[in-house]
PDB file of N, CA, C and O in Angstrom:
ATOM      1  N   MET A   1      -4.333   3.259  -8.058  1.00  0.00           N
ATOM      2  CA  MET A   1      -5.289   2.906  -6.696  1.00  0.00           C
ATOM      3  C   MET A   1      -4.502   3.024  -5.859  1.00  0.00           C
ATOM      4  O   MET A   1      -3.406   2.465  -5.902  1.00  0.00           O
ATOM      5  N   ALA A   2      -5.011   4.022  -4.610  1.00  0.00           N
ATOM      6  CA  ALA A   2      -4.396   4.252  -3.445  1.00  0.00           C
ATOM      7  C   ALA A   2      -4.509   2.877  -2.366  1.00  0.00           C
ATOM      8  O   ALA A   2      -5.463   2.099  -2.374  1.00  0.00           O
ATOM      9  N   LYS A   3      -3.632   2.801  -1.690  1.00  0.00           N
ATOM     10  CA  LYS A   3      -3.693   1.653  -0.689  1.00  0.00           C
ATOM     11  C   LYS A   3      -3.507   2.503   0.763  1.00  0.00           C
ATOM     12  O   LYS A   3      -2.946   3.598   0.804  1.00  0.00           O
ATOM     13  N   ASP A   4      -4.025   1.873   1.854  1.00  0.00           N
ATOM     14  CA  ASP A   4      -4.138   2.703   3.052  1.00  0.00           C
ATOM     15  C   ASP A   4      -3.064   2.272   4.081  1.00  0.00           C
ATOM     16  O   ASP A   4      -2.986   1.094   4.429  1.00  0.00           O
ATOM     17  N   PHE A   5      -2.323   3.125   4.517  1.00  0.00           N
ATOM     18  CA  PHE A   5      -1.290   2.787   5.482  1.00  0.00           C
ATOM     19  C   PHE A   5      -1.267   4.041   6.635  1.00  0.00           C
ATOM     20  O   PHE A   5      -1.230   5.263   6.487  1.00  0.00           O
ATOM     21  N   ALA A   6      -1.301   3.266   7.736  1.00  0.00           N
ATOM     22  CA  ALA A   6      -1.635   4.010   9.099  1.00  0.00           C
ATOM     23  C   ALA A   6      -2.860   4.957   9.001  1.00  0.00           C
ATOM     24  O   ALA A   6      -2.906   5.993   9.664  1.00  0.00           O
ATOM     25  N   GLY A   7      -3.763   4.609   8.234  1.00  0.00           N
ATOM     26  CA  GLY A   7      -4.989   5.605   8.143  1.00  0.00           C
ATOM     27  C   GLY A   7      -4.864   6.634   6.902  1.00  0.00           C
ATOM     28  O   GLY A   7      -5.694   7.511   6.664  1.00  0.00           O
ATOM     29  N   LEU A   8      -3.922   6.436   6.296  1.00  0.00           N
ATOM     30  CA  LEU A   8      -3.649   7.526   5.145  1.00  0.00           C
ATOM     31  C   LEU A   8      -3.830   6.845   3.923  1.00  0.00           C
ATOM     32  O   LEU A   8      -3.718   5.622   3.849  1.00  0.00           O
ATOM     33  N   ALA A   9      -4.119   7.607   2.906  1.00  0.00           N
ATOM     34  CA  ALA A   9      -3.989   6.906   1.488  1.00  0.00           C
ATOM     35  C   ALA A   9      -2.579   7.071   0.999  1.00  0.00           C
ATOM     36  O   ALA A   9      -1.914   8.092   1.175  1.00  0.00           O
ATOM     37  N   VAL A  10      -2.207   6.084   0.426  1.00  0.00           N
ATOM     38  CA  VAL A  10      -0.821   6.151  -0.451  1.00  0.00           C
ATOM     39  C   VAL A  10      -1.122   6.422  -1.875  1.00  0.00           C
ATOM     40  O   VAL A  10      -1.922   5.736  -2.512  1.00  0.00           O
ATOM     41  N   VAL A  11      -0.498   7.393  -2.353  1.00  0.00           N
ATOM     42  CA  VAL A  11      -0.655   7.807  -3.784  1.00  0.00           C
ATOM     43  C   VAL A  11       0.541   7.315  -4.489  1.00  0.00           C
ATOM     44  O   VAL A  11       1.640   7.511  -3.971  1.00  0.00           O
ATOM     45  N   ALA A  12       0.443   6.671  -5.663  1.00  0.00           N
ATOM     46  CA  ALA A  12       1.500   6.399  -6.475  1.00  0.00           C
ATOM     47  C   ALA A  12       2.203   7.602  -7.043  1.00  0.00           C
ATOM     48  O   ALA A  12       1.378   8.383  -7.517  1.00  0.00           O
ATOM     49  N   ALA A  13       3.425   8.012  -7.156  1.00  0.00           N
ATOM     50  CA  ALA A  13       3.862   8.945  -7.757  1.00  0.00           C
ATOM     51  C   ALA A  13       5.027   8.395  -8.820  1.00  0.00           C
ATOM     52  O   ALA A  13       6.210   8.206  -8.537  1.00  0.00           O
ATOM     53  N   PRO A  14       4.384   8.185 -10.123  1.00  0.00           N
ATOM     54  CA  PRO A  14       5.238   7.352 -11.088  1.00  0.00           C
ATOM     55  C   PRO A  14       6.725   8.064 -11.690  1.00  0.00           C
ATOM     56  O   PRO A  14       7.528   7.554 -12.472  1.00  0.00           O
ATOM     57  N   PHE A  15       6.770   9.252 -11.111  1.00  0.00           N
ATOM     58  CA  PHE A  15       7.892  10.143 -11.552  1.00  0.00           C
ATOM     59  C   PHE A  15       9.008  10.133 -10.374  1.00  0.00           C
ATOM     60  O   PHE A  15      10.096  10.690 -10.524  1.00  0.00           O
ATOM     61  N   SER A  16       8.686   9.534  -9.336  1.00  0.00           N
ATOM     62  CA  SER A  16       9.416   9.449  -8.052  1.00  0.00           C
ATOM     63  C   SER A  16      10.667   8.775  -8.524  1.00  0.00           C
ATOM     64  O   SER A  16      10.527   7.753  -9.197  1.00  0.00           O
ATOM     65  N   PRO A  17      12.122   9.302  -8.204  1.00  0.00           N
ATOM     66  CA  PRO A  17      13.196   8.697  -8.451  1.00  0.00           C
ATOM     67  C   PRO A  17      13.422   7.246  -7.611  1.00  0.00           C
ATOM     68  O   PRO A  17      12.963   7.178  -6.470  1.00  0.00           O
ATOM     69  N   ASP A  18      13.962   6.365  -8.050  1.00  0.00           N
ATOM     70  CA  ASP A  18      14.314   5.315  -7.646  1.00  0.00           C
ATOM     71  C   ASP A  18      15.914   5.379  -7.353  1.00  0.00           C
ATOM     72  O   ASP A  18      16.716   5.637  -8.250  1.00  0.00           O
ATOM     73  N   VAL A  19      16.361   5.073  -5.785  1.00  0.00           N
ATOM     74  CA  VAL A  19      17.559   5.130  -5.510  1.00  0.00           C
ATOM     75  C   VAL A  19      18.236   3.836  -5.188  1.00  0.00           C
ATOM     76  O   VAL A  19      17.821   3.101  -4.292  1.00  0.00           O
ATOM     77  N   ILE A  20      19.292   3.559  -5.934  1.00  0.00           N
ATOM     78  CA  ILE A  20      19.739   2.276  -5.829  1.00  0.00           C
ATOM     79  C   ILE A  20      21.106   2.109  -4.898  1.00  0.00           C
ATOM     80  O   ILE A  20      22.168   2.632  -5.235  1.00  0.00           O
ATOM     81  N   ALA A  21      20.999   1.544  -4.035  1.00  0.00           N
ATOM     82  CA  ALA A  21      22.420   1.568  -3.099  1.00  0.00           C
ATOM     83  C   ALA A  21      22.931   0.079  -2.654  1.00  0.00           C
ATOM     84  O   ALA A  21      22.187  -0.879  -2.446  1.00  0.00           O
ATOM     85  N   ASP A  22      24.162   0.084  -2.564  1.00  0.00           N
ATOM     86  CA  ASP A  22      24.635  -1.226  -2.021  1.00  0.00           C
ATOM     87  C   ASP A  22      25.044  -1.389  -0.662  1.00  0.00           C
ATOM     88  O   ASP A  22      25.445  -2.433  -0.145  1.00  0.00           O
ATOM     89  N   GLU A  23      24.893  -0.137  -0.064  1.00  0.00           N
ATOM     90  CA  GLU A  23      25.362  -0.143   1.333  1.00  0.00           C
ATOM     91  C   GLU A  23      24.484   0.849   2.354  1.00  0.00           C
ATOM     92  O   GLU A  23      24.224   1.953   1.876  1.00  0.00           O
ATOM     93  N   ALA A  24      24.179   0.680   3.206  1.00  0.00           N
ATOM     94  CA  ALA A  24      23.993   1.731   4.303  1.00  0.00           C
ATOM     95  C   ALA A  24      24.828   2.228   4.992  1.00  0.00           C
ATOM     96  O   ALA A  24      24.886   1.804   6.146  1.00  0.00           O
ATOM     97  N   LEU A  25      25.811   3.327   4.567  1.00  0.00           N
ATOM     98  CA  LEU A  25      27.098   3.471   5.023  1.00  0.00           C
ATOM     99  C   LEU A  25      27.425   4.012   6.549  1.00  0.00           C
ATOM    100  O   LEU A  25      28.398   3.801   7.273  1.00  0.00           O
ATOM    101  N   GLY A  26      26.173   4.829   6.762  1.00  0.00           N
ATOM    102  CA  GLY A  26      26.511   5.662   8.149  1.00  0.00           C
ATOM    103  C   GLY A  26      25.086   5.741   8.765  1.00  0.00           C
ATOM    104  O   GLY A  26      24.077   5.541   8.089  1.00  0.00           O
ATOM    105  N   PHE A  27      25.065   6.034  10.043  1.00  0.00           N
ATOM    106  CA  PHE A  27      23.676   6.429  10.816  1.00  0.00           C
ATOM    107  C   PHE A  27      24.333   7.414  11.738  1.00  0.00           C
ATOM    108  O   PHE A  27      25.356   7.145  12.368  1.00  0.00           O
ATOM    109  N   GLU A  28      23.674   8.626  11.795  1.00  0.00           N
ATOM    110  CA  GLU A  28      23.633   9.600  12.665  1.00  0.00           C
ATOM    111  C   GLU A  28      22.466  10.067  13.072  1.00  0.00           C
ATOM    112  O   GLU A  28      21.438   9.923  12.411  1.00  0.00           O
ATOM    113  N   PHE A  29      22.529  10.762  14.370  1.00  0.00           N
ATOM    114  CA  PHE A  29      21.494  11.176  15.268  1.00  0.00           C
ATOM    115  C   PHE A  29      21.677  12.656  15.324  1.00  0.00           C
ATOM    116  O   PHE A  29      22.562  13.183  15.998  1.00  0.00           O
ATOM    117  N   VAL A  30      20.875  13.265  14.647  1.00  0.00           N
ATOM    118  CA  VAL A  30      21.001  14.798  14.755  1.00  0.00           C
ATOM    119  C   VAL A  30      19.601  15.524  14.859  1.00  0.00           C
ATOM    120  O   VAL A  30      18.601  15.349  14.161  1.00  0.00           O
ATOM    121  N   ASN A  31      19.801  16.388  15.921  1.00  0.00           N
ATOM    122  CA  ASN A  31      18.428  17.303  15.948  1.00  0.00           C
ATOM    123  C   ASN A  31      17.182  16.390  16.001  1.00  0.00           C
ATOM    124  O   ASN A  31      16.130  16.710  15.447  1.00  0.00           O
ATOM    125  N   GLY A  32      17.343  15.247  16.685  1.00  0.00           N
ATOM    126  CA  GLY A  32      15.970  14.366  16.935  1.00  0.00           C
ATOM    127  C   GLY A  32      15.623  13.680  15.783  1.00  0.00           C
ATOM    128  O   GLY A  32      14.493  13.209  15.651  1.00  0.00           O
ATOM    129  N   THR A  33      16.591  13.562  14.826  1.00  0.00           N
ATOM    130  CA  THR A  33      16.503  12.764  13.500  1.00  0.00           C
ATOM    131  C   THR A  33      17.436  11.581  13.175  1.00  0.00           C
ATOM    132  O   THR A  33      18.628  11.851  13.323  1.00  0.00           O
ATOM    133  N   VAL A  34      17.208  10.569  12.842  1.00  0.00           N
ATOM    134  CA  VAL A  34      17.997   9.683  12.232  1.00  0.00           C
ATOM    135  C   VAL A  34      18.049   9.767  10.804  1.00  0.00           C
ATOM    136  O   VAL A  34      17.105   9.715  10.015  1.00  0.00           O
ATOM    137  N   ARG A  35      19.609   9.942  10.505  1.00  0.00           N
ATOM    138  CA  ARG A  35      19.959  10.062   9.255  1.00  0.00           C
ATOM    139  C   ARG A  35      20.799   8.928   8.777  1.00  0.00           C
ATOM    140  O   ARG A  35      21.649   8.401   9.494  1.00  0.00           O
ATOM    141  N   ILE A  36      20.546   8.561   7.547  1.00  0.00           N
ATOM    142  CA  ILE A  36      21.068   7.136   6.846  1.00  0.00           C
ATOM    143  C   ILE A  36      21.732   7.666   5.511  1.00  0.00           C
ATOM    144  O   ILE A  36      21.192   8.298   4.602  1.00  0.00           O
ATOM    145  N   THR A  37      23.094   7.226   5.634  1.00  0.00           N
ATOM    146  CA  THR A  37      23.757   7.443   4.413  1.00  0.00           C
ATOM    147  C   THR A  37      23.918   6.425   3.484  1.00  0.00           C
ATOM    148  O   THR A  37      24.519   5.417   3.858  1.00  0.00           O
ATOM    149  N   PHE A  38      23.392   6.505   2.054  1.00  0.00           N
ATOM    150  CA  PHE A  38      23.483   5.367   1.285  1.00  0.00           C
ATOM    151  C   PHE A  38      24.424   5.509   0.234  1.00  0.00           C
ATOM    152  O   PHE A  38      24.528   6.605  -0.317  1.00  0.00           O
ATOM    153  N   ALA A  39      25.211   4.429  -0.162  1.00  0.00           N
ATOM    154  CA  ALA A  39      26.225   4.437  -1.201  1.00  0.00           C
ATOM    155  C   ALA A  39      26.276   3.196  -2.118  1.00  0.00           C
ATOM    156  O   ALA A  39      25.941   2.096  -1.679  1.00  0.00           O
ATOM    157  N   THR A  40      26.683   3.362  -3.354  1.00  0.00           N
ATOM    158  CA  THR A  40      26.703   2.528  -4.185  1.00  0.00           C
ATOM    159  C   THR A  40      28.271   2.051  -4.768  1.00  0.00           C
ATOM    160  O   THR A  40      29.121   2.906  -4.517  1.00  0.00           O
ATOM    161  N   VAL A  41      28.662   1.143  -5.315  1.00  0.00           N
ATOM    162  CA  VAL A  41      29.994   0.885  -6.011  1.00  0.00           C
ATOM    163  C   VAL A  41      29.876   1.366  -7.241  1.00  0.00           C
ATOM    164  O   VAL A  41      28.891   1.081  -7.923  1.00  0.00           O
ATOM    165  N   LYS A  42      30.816   2.127  -7.675  1.00  0.00           N
ATOM    166  CA  LYS A  42      31.046   2.647  -8.912  1.00  0.00           C
ATOM    167  C   LYS A  42      32.597   2.470  -9.231  1.00  0.00           C
ATOM    168  O   LYS A  42      33.449   2.391  -8.347  1.00  0.00           O
ATOM    169  N   MET A  43      32.862   2.417 -10.576  1.00  0.00           N
ATOM    170  CA  MET A  43      34.132   2.265 -11.419  1.00  0.00           C
ATOM    171  C   MET A  43      34.766   3.755 -11.394  1.00  0.00           C
ATOM    172  O   MET A  43      34.120   4.800 -11.463  1.00  0.00           O
ATOM    173  N   ILE A  44      36.001   3.640 -11.295  1.00  0.00           N
ATOM    174  CA  ILE A  44      36.691   5.208 -11.367  1.00  0.00           C
ATOM    175  C   ILE A  44      36.830   4.956 -12.999  1.00  0.00           C
ATOM    176  O   ILE A  44      37.258   3.998 -13.642  1.00  0.00           O
ATOM    177  N   ASP A  45      36.375   6.016 -13.318  1.00  0.00           N
ATOM    178  CA  ASP A  45      36.650   6.194 -15.131  1.00  0.00           C
ATOM    179  C   ASP A  45      37.905   6.207 -15.308  1.00  0.00           C
ATOM    180  O   ASP A  45      38.711   6.905 -14.693  1.00  0.00           O
ATOM    181  N   GLY A  46      38.204   5.186 -16.432  1.00  0.00           N
ATOM    182  CA  GLY A  46      39.651   5.110 -16.890  1.00  0.00           C
ATOM    183  C   GLY A  46      39.667   3.784 -17.525  1.00  0.00           C
ATOM    184  O   GLY A  46      38.699   3.024 -17.545  1.00  0.00           O
ATOM    185  N   ALA A  47      41.044   3.503 -18.142  1.00  0.00           N
ATOM    186  CA  ALA A  47      41.170   2.247 -18.857  1.00  0.00           C
ATOM    187  C   ALA A  47      40.963   1.064 -17.714  1.00  0.00           C
ATOM    188  O   ALA A  47      41.307   1.172 -16.537  1.00  0.00           O
ATOM    189  N   PRO A  48      40.352  -0.041 -18.293  1.00  0.00           N
ATOM    190  CA  PRO A  48      40.391  -1.293 -17.278  1.00  0.00           C
ATOM    191  C   PRO A  48      41.736  -1.696 -17.160  1.00  0.00           C
ATOM    192  O   PRO A  48      42.584  -1.411 -18.006  1.00  0.00           O
ATOM    193  N   PRO A  49      41.954  -2.329 -16.173  1.00  0.00           N
ATOM    194  CA  PRO A  49      40.825  -2.582 -15.024  1.00  0.00           C
ATOM    195  C   PRO A  49      40.691  -1.408 -14.088  1.00  0.00           C
ATOM    196  O   PRO A  49      41.707  -0.979 -13.541  1.00  0.00           O
ATOM    197  N   SER A  50      39.628  -0.907 -13.882  1.00  0.00           N
ATOM    198  CA  SER A  50      39.314   0.322 -13.086  1.00  0.00           C
ATOM    199  C   SER A  50      39.241  -0.039 -11.677  1.00  0.00           C
ATOM    200  O   SER A  50      38.961  -1.189 -11.340  1.00  0.00           O
ATOM    201  N   ASP A  51      39.491   0.931 -10.796  1.00  0.00           N
ATOM    202  CA  ASP A  51      39.366   0.508  -9.426  1.00  0.00           C
ATOM    203  C   ASP A  51      37.920   0.935  -8.977  1.00  0.00           C
ATOM    204  O   ASP A  51      37.263   1.694  -9.691  1.00  0.00           O
ATOM    205  N   LEU A  52      37.506   0.521  -7.978  1.00  0.00           N
ATOM    206  CA  LEU A  52      36.227   0.562  -7.536  1.00  0.00           C
ATOM    207  C   LEU A  52      36.041   1.539  -6.234  1.00  0.00           C
ATOM    208  O   LEU A  52      36.832   1.402  -5.301  1.00  0.00           O
ATOM    209  N   GLN A  53      35.178   2.360  -6.174  1.00  0.00           N
ATOM    210  CA  GLN A  53      35.015   3.087  -4.762  1.00  0.00           C
ATOM    211  C   GLN A  53      33.241   3.282  -4.617  1.00  0.00           C
ATOM    212  O   GLN A  53      32.324   3.020  -5.395  1.00  0.00           O
ATOM    213  N   LEU A  54      33.272   3.775  -3.453  1.00  0.00           N
ATOM    214  CA  LEU A  54      31.873   3.698  -2.892  1.00  0.00           C
ATOM    215  C   LEU A  54      31.385   5.399  -3.043  1.00  0.00           C
ATOM    216  O   LEU A  54      32.018   6.353  -2.591  1.00  0.00           O
ATOM    217  N   VAL A  55      30.471   5.440  -3.581  1.00  0.00           N
ATOM    218  CA  VAL A  55      29.849   6.748  -3.948  1.00  0.00           C
ATOM    219  C   VAL A  55      28.722   7.046  -3.111  1.00  0.00           C
ATOM    220  O   VAL A  55      27.758   6.281  -3.095  1.00  0.00           O
ATOM    221  N   VAL A  56      28.759   8.156  -2.369  1.00  0.00           N
ATOM    222  CA  VAL A  56      27.158   8.295  -1.812  1.00  0.00           C
ATOM    223  C   VAL A  56      26.219   8.768  -2.572  1.00  0.00           C
ATOM    224  O   VAL A  56      26.520   9.661  -3.364  1.00  0.00           O
ATOM    225  N   VAL A  57      24.969   8.317  -2.514  1.00  0.00           N
ATOM    226  CA  VAL A  57      23.989   8.447  -3.514  1.00  0.00           C
ATOM    227  C   VAL A  57      22.694   9.086  -2.794  1.00  0.00           C
ATOM    228  O   VAL A  57      21.815   9.620  -3.471  1.00  0.00           O
ATOM    229  N   GLY A  58      22.630   9.015  -1.565  1.00  0.00           N
ATOM    230  CA  GLY A  58      21.763   9.943  -0.992  1.00  0.00           C
ATOM    231  C   GLY A  58      21.731   9.626   0.775  1.00  0.00           C
ATOM    232  O   GLY A  58      22.409   8.815   1.406  1.00  0.00           O
ATOM    233  N   ARG A  59      20.817  10.466   1.207  1.00  0.00           N
ATOM    234  CA  ARG A  59      20.472  10.109   2.619  1.00  0.00           C
ATOM    235  C   ARG A  59      19.049  10.255   2.845  1.00  0.00           C
ATOM    236  O   ARG A  59      18.304  10.897   2.104  1.00  0.00           O
ATOM    237  N   LEU A  60      18.672   9.593   3.970  1.00  0.00           N
ATOM    238  CA  LEU A  60      17.399   9.331   4.304  1.00  0.00           C
ATOM    239  C   LEU A  60      17.235   9.822   5.815  1.00  0.00           C
ATOM    240  O   LEU A  60      17.769   9.290   6.788  1.00  0.00           O
ATOM    241  N   ILE A  61      16.388  10.946   5.828  1.00  0.00           N
ATOM    242  CA  ILE A  61      16.130  11.474   7.274  1.00  0.00           C
ATOM    243  C   ILE A  61      14.933  11.192   7.747  1.00  0.00           C
ATOM    244  O   ILE A  61      13.953  11.361   7.022  1.00  0.00           O
ATOM    245  N   LEU A  62      14.800  10.718   9.034  1.00  0.00           N
ATOM    246  CA  LEU A  62      13.507  10.222   9.427  1.00  0.00           C
ATOM    247  C   LEU A  62      13.419  10.486  10.768  1.00  0.00           C
ATOM    248  O   LEU A  62      14.428  10.382  11.465  1.00  0.00           O
ATOM    249  N   GLY A  63      12.279  10.839  11.273  1.00  0.00           N
ATOM    250  CA  GLY A  63      11.959  11.271  12.760  1.00  0.00           C
ATOM    251  C   GLY A  63      12.377   9.663  13.391  1.00  0.00           C
ATOM    252  O   GLY A  63      12.563   8.615  12.771  1.00  0.00           O
ATOM    253  N   VAL A  64      12.431   9.930  14.768  1.00  0.00           N
ATOM    254  CA  VAL A  64      12.510   8.625  15.470  1.00  0.00           C
ATOM    255  C   VAL A  64      11.644   7.715  15.261  1.00  0.00           C
ATOM    256  O   VAL A  64      12.149   6.652  14.899  1.00  0.00           O
ATOM    257  N   GLN A  65      10.307   7.722  15.367  1.00  0.00           N
ATOM    258  CA  GLN A  65       9.336   6.825  15.364  1.00  0.00           C
ATOM    259  C   GLN A  65       9.240   6.265  13.818  1.00  0.00           C
ATOM    260  O   GLN A  65       8.732   5.174  13.558  1.00  0.00           O
ATOM    261  N   GLY A  66       9.742   7.072  12.913  1.00  0.00           N
ATOM    262  CA  GLY A  66       9.782   6.722  11.513  1.00  0.00           C
ATOM    263  C   GLY A  66      10.677   5.783  11.274  1.00  0.00           C
ATOM    264  O   GLY A  66      10.315   4.814  10.607  1.00  0.00           O
ATOM    265  N   ALA A  67      12.053   5.859  11.764  1.00  0.00           N
ATOM    266  CA  ALA A  67      13.219   5.087  11.946  1.00  0.00           C
ATOM    267  C   ALA A  67      12.875   3.726  12.619  1.00  0.00           C
ATOM    268  O   ALA A  67      13.364   2.695  12.158  1.00  0.00           O
ATOM    269  N   LYS A  68      12.057   3.695  13.682  1.00  0.00           N
ATOM    270  CA  LYS A  68      11.681   2.574  14.468  1.00  0.00           C
ATOM    271  C   LYS A  68      10.832   1.927  13.555  1.00  0.00           C
ATOM    272  O   LYS A  68      11.080   0.722  13.538  1.00  0.00           O
ATOM    273  N   ASN A  69      10.110   2.186  12.943  1.00  0.00           N
ATOM    274  CA  ASN A  69       9.162   1.598  12.073  1.00  0.00           C
ATOM    275  C   ASN A  69       9.909   1.226  10.872  1.00  0.00           C
ATOM    276  O   ASN A  69       9.488   0.181  10.375  1.00  0.00           O
ATOM    277  N   LEU A  70      10.901   1.772  10.247  1.00  0.00           N
ATOM    278  CA  LEU A  70      11.773   1.380   8.987  1.00  0.00           C
ATOM    279  C   LEU A  70      12.353  -0.003   9.524  1.00  0.00           C
ATOM    280  O   LEU A  70      12.274  -1.013   8.825  1.00  0.00           O
ATOM    281  N   ALA A  71      12.953  -0.020  10.818  1.00  0.00           N
ATOM    282  CA  ALA A  71      13.879  -1.127  11.420  1.00  0.00           C
ATOM    283  C   ALA A  71      13.007  -2.296  11.420  1.00  0.00           C
ATOM    284  O   ALA A  71      13.251  -3.374  10.880  1.00  0.00           O
ATOM    285  N   ALA A  72      11.735  -1.902  12.228  1.00  0.00           N
ATOM    286  CA  ALA A  72      10.869  -3.292  12.433  1.00  0.00           C
ATOM    287  C   ALA A  72      10.387  -3.816  11.183  1.00  0.00           C
ATOM    288  O   ALA A  72      10.390  -5.044  11.092  1.00  0.00           O
ATOM    289  N   GLY A  73       9.908  -3.042  10.041  1.00  0.00           N
ATOM    290  CA  GLY A  73       9.430  -3.548   8.967  1.00  0.00           C
ATOM    291  C   GLY A  73      10.330  -4.087   8.118  1.00  0.00           C
ATOM    292  O   GLY A  73       9.964  -4.963   7.335  1.00  0.00           O
ATOM    293  N   LEU A  74      11.759  -3.603   8.151  1.00  0.00           N
ATOM    294  CA  LEU A  74      12.559  -4.189   7.250  1.00  0.00           C
ATOM    295  C   LEU A  74      13.009  -5.778   8.149  1.00  0.00           C
ATOM    296  O   LEU A  74      13.070  -6.827   7.507  1.00  0.00           O
ATOM    297  N   TYR A  75      13.219  -5.754   9.266  1.00  0.00           N
ATOM    298  CA  TYR A  75      13.329  -6.959  10.180  1.00  0.00           C
ATOM    299  C   TYR A  75      12.369  -7.889   9.757  1.00  0.00           C
ATOM    300  O   TYR A  75      12.729  -8.889   9.135  1.00  0.00           O
ATOM    301  N   ASP A  76      11.057  -7.657  10.049  1.00  0.00           N
ATOM    302  CA  ASP A  76       9.970  -8.588   9.498  1.00  0.00           C
ATOM    303  C   ASP A  76       9.933  -9.093   8.204  1.00  0.00           C
ATOM    304  O   ASP A  76       9.592 -10.244   7.931  1.00  0.00           O
ATOM    305  N   TYR A  77      10.367  -8.038   7.205  1.00  0.00           N
ATOM    306  CA  TYR A  77      10.374  -8.513   5.674  1.00  0.00           C
ATOM    307  C   TYR A  77      11.406  -9.448   5.457  1.00  0.00           C
ATOM    308  O   TYR A  77      11.181 -10.502   4.863  1.00  0.00           O
ATOM    309  N   LEU A  78      12.562  -9.137   5.907  1.00  0.00           N
ATOM    310  CA  LEU A  78      13.782 -10.135   5.857  1.00  0.00           C
ATOM    311  C   LEU A  78      13.496 -11.512   6.104  1.00  0.00           C
ATOM    312  O   LEU A  78      13.652 -12.491   5.374  1.00  0.00           O
ATOM    313  N   GLU A  79      12.895 -11.374   7.664  1.00  0.00           N
ATOM    314  CA  GLU A  79      12.438 -12.807   8.271  1.00  0.00           C
ATOM    315  C   GLU A  79      11.345 -13.577   7.416  1.00  0.00           C
ATOM    316  O   GLU A  79      11.499 -14.788   7.261  1.00  0.00           O
ATOM    317  N   LYS A  80      10.453 -13.057   6.958  1.00  0.00           N
ATOM    318  CA  LYS A  80       9.357 -13.611   6.136  1.00  0.00           C
ATOM    319  C   LYS A  80      10.047 -14.167   4.877  1.00  0.00           C
ATOM    320  O   LYS A  80       9.717 -15.292   4.503  1.00  0.00           O
ATOM    321  N   GLN A  81      11.073 -13.407   4.121  1.00  0.00           N
ATOM    322  CA  GLN A  81      11.733 -13.946   3.117  1.00  0.00           C
ATOM    323  C   GLN A  81      12.658 -15.039   3.240  1.00  0.00           C
ATOM    324  O   GLN A  81      13.275 -15.523   2.291  1.00  0.00           O
ATOM    325  N   GLY A  82      12.750 -15.467   4.605  1.00  0.00           N
ATOM    326  CA  GLY A  82      13.627 -16.472   4.829  1.00  0.00           C
ATOM    327  C   GLY A  82      15.196 -16.143   5.099  1.00  0.00           C
ATOM    328  O   GLY A  82      16.127 -16.931   4.938  1.00  0.00           O
ATOM    329  N   HIS A  83      15.268 -14.865   5.522  1.00  0.00           N
ATOM    330  CA  HIS A  83      16.659 -14.376   5.622  1.00  0.00           C
ATOM    331  C   HIS A  83      16.683 -14.125   6.972  1.00  0.00           C
ATOM    332  O   HIS A  83      15.709 -13.557   7.465  1.00  0.00           O
ATOM    333  N   ASN A  84      17.734 -14.484   7.752  1.00  0.00           N
ATOM    334  CA  ASN A  84      17.866 -14.135   9.262  1.00  0.00           C
ATOM    335  C   ASN A  84      18.595 -12.725   9.386  1.00  0.00           C
ATOM    336  O   ASN A  84      19.765 -12.466   9.102  1.00  0.00           O
ATOM    337  N   PRO A  85      17.417 -11.718   9.978  1.00  0.00           N
ATOM    338  CA  PRO A  85      17.663 -10.365   9.930  1.00  0.00           C
ATOM    339  C   PRO A  85      19.049  -9.886  10.718  1.00  0.00           C
ATOM    340  O   PRO A  85      19.787  -8.962  10.376  1.00  0.00           O
ATOM    341  N   VAL A  86      19.194 -10.726  11.817  1.00  0.00           N
ATOM    342  CA  VAL A  86      20.324 -10.505  12.707  1.00  0.00           C
ATOM    343  C   VAL A  86      21.402 -11.595  12.626  1.00  0.00           C
ATOM    344  O   VAL A  86      21.168 -12.767  12.921  1.00  0.00           O
ATOM    345  N   GLN A  87      22.760 -11.085  12.155  1.00  0.00           N
ATOM    346  CA  GLN A  87      23.779 -11.899  12.116  1.00  0.00           C
ATOM    347  C   GLN A  87      24.079 -12.513  13.606  1.00  0.00           C
ATOM    348  O   GLN A  87      23.857 -11.761  14.555  1.00  0.00           O
ATOM    349  N   LYS A  88      24.535 -13.739  13.852  1.00  0.00           N
ATOM    350  CA  LYS A  88      24.701 -14.182  15.210  1.00  0.00           C
ATOM    351  C   LYS A  88      26.166 -14.451  15.310  1.00  0.00           C
ATOM    352  O   LYS A  88      26.710 -15.141  14.448  1.00  0.00           O
ATOM    353  N   PRO A  89      26.932 -13.878  16.448  1.00  0.00           N
ATOM    354  CA  PRO A  89      28.375 -13.958  16.599  1.00  0.00           C
ATOM    355  C   PRO A  89      28.744 -15.408  16.412  1.00  0.00           C
ATOM    356  O   PRO A  89      28.071 -16.417  16.624  1.00  0.00           O
ATOM    357  N   ASP A  90      30.126 -15.254  15.909  1.00  0.00           N
ATOM    358  CA  ASP A  90      30.584 -16.727  15.794  1.00  0.00           C
ATOM    359  C   ASP A  90      30.949 -17.262  17.129  1.00  0.00           C
ATOM    360  O   ASP A  90      31.339 -18.423  17.244  1.00  0.00           O
TER     361      ASP A  90
END
């Protein structure tokens, strides 16, 4: 069943990959787009105890308005879940 978002139907794509990230590692502004690099913590293969490293798992590239919508939506979501979206300085 499709939902409506900004006047458009949203179609579920069950085979779309999930990207699991531990960090938003970097933000760049390139050619009018906002690019966000995501990374996850992984163990270096070898005998335990293995060292950990951050491995880039993907990049999200949005137009400026899409990036603003993402930031506002994430802020609202975190606030509604009882998390302070902005850390206050000590």
